[in-house]
Steps between C-alpha positions, in 0.01 A plus 500: 500500500784742591669420171168574317466830670842604410440400141189701475672804659774463243257501216314804635828686502575430135284774352642750762853406402421534137364854554796591719728410205304740269471878502822593331558703181223432245591249242464556119350222287779321312422427140480120435742415217557141586358380168716753295822314396679819398428658839613184686823484297568855575416453865733193511790731365422766762490244776842340405672845465343680795382260751708177474811682617369494862191279493477137414204317340608159612173323395548607137738366229615697205377234264141562611524820298424285197149525605497869423643458154877510548736252347799343692728714280319817594503414867873421491596809299284761671400383858782286635804598684833353401497188721127426488339230287160489338379234749624678808286656767466878510736571793706802598866499555465721810502306827239538761760639742614775264133590430432538877826706547427727214130552522414419859308186398542214261332585169198261475457234238267625221364172384152542641524862614188589293302278718665588831422879461131452448267657752154637551618828331591329170682220335876427531538635148328828609737530796815444294385731220426778741822446698720525202339822392510685837862532573627843576850661593548529874839608624418420859498127410819285489427390156386845381151385405162449664166352388137588564378134495789378707616795724875486605565199268844355495498440118637774278319619190654259252293645206592872562689517183186418313259713708734783586537667841187647676425671822185444691286795610326495833270758668401521868119478516242470778392144574145469382433266782657719761540873426736547793766279321693559187582235239793506241316427168660413176383739219724399196832449350743753360733379222859611580686302232342332198553128438562305184121444467199734510254459784272304267772274376628433855147391609479269195842355590402455864175327389702267280732406795210453741321273250810294459547472881125396520537252226821357654306421820281260303627442146203268413232740628367597148484133408324431821238755435443382142460146622268619776266659235497177300422296822209724577367472141527119510329482838225722377446279192527186716229646747256541205555142380449360853187707543350374180587133585346544839189634356480215245562231771222624728263539207519126434465418859177698537 
């Protein structure tokens, strides 16, 4: 009985814990480009060039990129480091100890990060998409950068050359829930130095990268969805056949 009461209490606490995890910076909806082969190929290139230096994707092999239209030769010439092979796992050369020493924490494996970041506020893709688009320069931070989605983040803005350098603008405003208090509210970005891409091009590039990360978490997701549609159609047809057979059987009985 005591165990049952503890279990019930734990289940009651789940919604409260979920709500406690929410309430941060509002997330933008990430474009779903997981069925666009060109977008996934571009996302894979961005992932290898900008993410794989520090983060691993240890559940993913390079040869799985065949599923997004790349040949072994293309993978070898464009996406592999010198010592890697097409059948190898996507691992970083940086050790966990070095990562912790340099960034304060070991960079997480990104194999299923798209699922891990899902919450009541949005999908994991929404979180990553907004996160990579809300970096700003902050000289008070050891890494020189800060982020609206992940305040005081230890990861530097690895895509800054593409996006450029921006400052975040904040204003002190009265708290709508308590006029006696003041809140520090974000009101926009100020572009300090342009990047290699325009704002629109950068958003597209991030959407491609996020779509690849989402696809990487479950490479067979599109096939699974297609198969699910066919299964439902078959079950619907089978239901009609069974219904007519049942009606015919009871007609003879009567």
